[in-house]
N, C-alpha and C positions, 0 to 999 in steps of 0.2 A: 534929691528926690524927697518929696513929702511923704511921711509915713502916717498911716492911720493907726488907731488903737488896735493892739493885737498883732501888729506887724513889726518886724525888725529886719535888718539887712543880713542876708546869709553870706557868711564869709567865703563859703565854698564856691558859690556861683555868682554872687553879686546881685541875685534876684531877691525881691522881697520874699520873706518866708512867712506864710500864713499860719494861723492857729498855733502860735508858740514855737514854731520852727522845726517841728519834727520832719526830718527827711525820710521819705519812704523809699525803700529798696524794692523794686518790682522786677521779678523775673518773668518774662513774657515769652511764651512758646507760640510763635507766629511765623508761618512760612512766607508771607508776603513782604517783600522788601519795601514796597510802597506803604503798607500799613505800619511797618516798623518806623519808618521816617515820619509818617503822619503823627504817630503817638508822641514821639520825642519832640517834634516841632510844636505840637499842640500844648505840651507841658511847658515848654519855654514861653510860648505866647501867653498862656494862662498864668505864668509866673508861679507855678506850684513846684515845690522842692521834691521832685521824684527822680530817682536815678533808675533808669531802665537798663536792664541787661536782657539780651535776647538769645533764644535758641531758634534755629531755623526749621526744626522738625521735632515731633514728639520723641523720637529716639535720642536726639541730641539733648533735649530737655531732661529726659529721664537719666541720661548719663551724668549730667551736671548734678541733678538732685541726689543721685547715688553717692556722689563725692561728699555730700553734706553728712553722710553717715560715717562716723569714725571708723568702723570696722572695714569699710570699703576703701579707705584712703591708704595709699602707700606712704611710707615714711618720707620719701623724696618729694611728695606733692605738698604744696601749700594748701591750707584749709580754705576752701572757697567761702565767700561771704554768703551768709544765710539771708535770703530775701525776707522782707516783711510779709509779702504776699506774692502769689503766683497768678498770672493771667494766662489763660489758654484759649486759643481759637479752637473751633470744633473740626472743621473740614480741612484736613491736610493729607498729603500723600503719606504712604506707609502705615501710619497709625493715626487715629483721631485724637483730638484733645481729651475726649472722654477716657481714652485708654491711659493717657498720662495722669489724669485725675484719679483713675482707679489704682494706678501704681502708688500714688501718694497716699491714698486712703488705706491701702493695704500695708503700708510701711510705718511701723510704730513711731519712728523718729520724725516722720513727715505728716502724719495724719491730722495734726491740729493746725498745720499751716493753712491760712486762708487761701482759697482758690476761687477766682472769678472767671467765669466763662464769658468771653467777649466774642460775639459772632455776628455775622450779617444775616443769619438765618432766623426768620420770624416764627418758626414752627413751635407751637406750644408743647407738642409732644417731646420735642428735643429739649426744651427747657425742663420739662418734668423728668426726663432721663438724667439731665445734668444734676438736678437737685437730688434725685434718688442716688446718684453716684457719689454725692457728697460735696457738690459745689456750694459755696457760701453765697454766691450771687450769680445771676445770669443777666448779662447786659447785651443790648443790640448795638452794633457799631453805628455811630452816627453817619448820616449821608453827606454832610458837608464839613468843611474845615472849621467853620464857626461853631457848628454843633459839637464838633470834637473838642474844641477849646472849652466850651461850656461843660461838656461831659467830664473833662479832666478836672475842672474846678470842683464839680460835684463829687467825683471819684475821690479826689484828695480830701475834700471836706469830710466825707464819711470815713474813709480808711485811716486818716491820721488821728481820728478820735476813738477808734476802736481799740480796746485793750487786746493787744496781740499776745499769743502764747510766749512763754519764756523761751529764750534762745538756747 
């Protein structure tokens, strides 16, 4: 495979790695199985090195995030991998993504972790609420697979260049 300047081969996935090869670990709180598959397939198609891990609901996502806090871990549990960023959907059963965001911003060990709200809701008031709650970005879910592939390229371009808080 021909490589362009700035690309090299990722040993982990065999995909070209853009922008110097930083793999992003993304923790996504998303209740739709179709959307979860869409995101991972779009990343593979876009050839961006992002590893996605999913929670199927805000309570499941919050439980995982609590495990990142040393005082909450039991000695028998392995330390979970800390994501580079968290992506949350807004409208889900039981709790909303904004409640998961609120938990993160209220938890000292998690409050600097970047959080991106990714939703199909075009409501500007909802975007304002998300930013007021501490979201770093508010994105609208693309309508087609090709748009999602392009969105994942842009998403990776931006977030792989951001200086993320120390782990």
